[in-house]
Structures are given as structure tokens and as C-alpha cells.
C-alpha positions, 0 to 999 in steps of 0.5 A, spaced: 555 485 512 551 479 515 546 476 512 540 479 514 542 487 513 544 483 505 537 481 504 533 486 507 537 491 503 535 486 497 528 486 498 528 494 499 531 494 492 526 490 489 522 492 483 516 489 480 513 491 474 506 491 469 503 493 463 503 501 465 507 501 471 513 500 476 513 499 483 519 501 486 523 504 492 521 510 494 527 516 493 528 522 497 528 525 489 521 523 489 519 528 495 516 534 489 511 529 487 509 526 493 507 532 496 503 534 490 498 528 491 499 528 498 497 534 500 491 533 497 485 532 502 481 528 499 486 522 499 490 522 505 484 522 510 480 517 507 485 513 507 487 515 515 493 519 515 494 527 515 495 531 508 502 532 506 503 540 508 510 541 504 516 538 500 519 537 505 514 534 511 514 529 504 521 528 504 521 526 511 514 521 510 519 519 505 525 517 510 520 515 516 514 511 513 515 510 506 522 507 505 520 500 510 520 494 507 515 492 501 513 499 500 513 502 493 512 507 489 507 506 484 511 509 478 507 511 471 511 508 465 509 513 460 512 519 466 516 515 470 513 519 475 510 516 481 503 518 483 501 513 489 504 508 493 503 501 495 505 496 500 506 489 504 506 490 512 508 483 513 506 479 520 508 484 526 507 490 521 501 490 520 496 493 526 490 487 525 495 482 528 496 476 523 501 470 522 508 473 520 506 468 514 501 474 512 500 481 510 497 487 510 497 491 503 495 498 503 495 503 498 493 509 495 494 514 488 492 521 487 486 524 484 488 526 477 489 517 476 482 515 480 478 511 476 483 508 470 484 501 474 491 503 476 491 501 483 487 495 482 494 493 477 499 495 483 494 491 487 494 484 483 502 484 482 503 485 489 499 480 491 503 475 486 509 478 489 506 476 496 503 469 494 509 468 489 516 471 491 514 472 498 510 465 499 505 469 504 499 465 505 494 469 506 493 477 504 488 482 508 486 488 506 481 494 509 478 500 508 474 506 512 467 506 513 465 511 506 472 509 502 467 506 496 473 506 491 478 503 496 472 497 497 471 495 489 479 496 489 478 490 494 472 486 490 476 487 483 482 483 485 478 478 489 478 480 497 472 478 501 469 481 506 472 478 513 470 482 518 469 490 521 473 493 527 469 499 531 473 504 534 480 503 529 485 509 531 489 512 525 494 517 524 489 523 525 490 525 531 484 523 536 480 520 530 477 513 530 474 509 524 470 503 523 474 499 519 472 493 514 477 488 513 478 483 508 482 477 505 484 473 501 487 466 501 493 464 496 487 458 494 483 463 493 488 468 489 490 462 484 482 460 483 481 467 481 486 469 477 
């Protein structure tokens, strides 16, 4: 096996851990849990993606979207079941036009777990991983107009407003959003933590 492929596989198998969470690769066997939360219309559309329509649909999303490097299931240690997702889109994998030494963070969590501080906990760990393990220089994040919960997560984790983009397309066909972009440099993170 070539070295590049081996490194990719090692990155995909990475497991990150916090006090209450395990962040690990998505598996096809997670499709039932994914569907349980991603089928709720309060979750996907505010983040720019359509609700999942079946367990098969969730399985396809795991294979096509959630299997990318640096994408993790947010798993509760208490139940060992995934309740959300978080990931880093490094360089050109992001749609906001960033350098290869920078990453965009994306995340969501199922409605029953809103307001418990789980996503800020996961975001802090993914920031640590990005800066410490991957040696990234800057992290970016965004939220669409009206997604105050996502905005609050970013504020809690030290992100600062950078700019706003109008008419941003998303995975919802024909829908354009206003997106507010925030960022956090490694030096800001060191002084924030």
C-alpha cells in the first residue's frame, strides 16, 4: 500500500475523546442512529442540507458524505451511540476558499441534545486536534441567518466574526442563504483556552 493511502487511512481511523464524547469515524451500522436525528426537519435545513428520508438514505450519506477524512460521528460515552456529526474541511475541501493550512469546521447535533453543551465540547476538541495534531494555522466556521444556536457555539469556542456572504448555495436545491463567517487563528486559540 502506498504511503499516502496509509496516512489517509490512519487519519480516518483517528478517535478523539472528551469528557462526555467520543469522536470517531462514521460506520454504515450507524445509519439507524443517523436517521433518527437527521430526519428531524429542525436539524438539516437550518444547516443547509435536506432531511434524511429513510435509513437507506442515511446509509448513502454515510458512504458519500460522512466517510470523508476528518469527519467524525459525535458519540455519547453514556450510550455509545452517535447523536451528531462534526468535521474539518481542510483547504480546498471547504467551499469558502481557504489555504491548505486552514480548515472549516462543520457540525450538527440531534434535537434532544440541544442546549447541553455537547457541540461546544466537540468543537473545542476538533479545534485542539486541528491546531495540535494537524498543525493548522487557522479555523473557519459559518452559520446561516437564523441559526442562532450555531452562532452561539462559535462564540463560546472563541471564533470571531470575519465577514458575511450573500446568496450562498447549499445542499437544498434552489435555496440560497446569507452566511456569516467566523474565524479563529492558532494564536487566538492559545490565548482563548
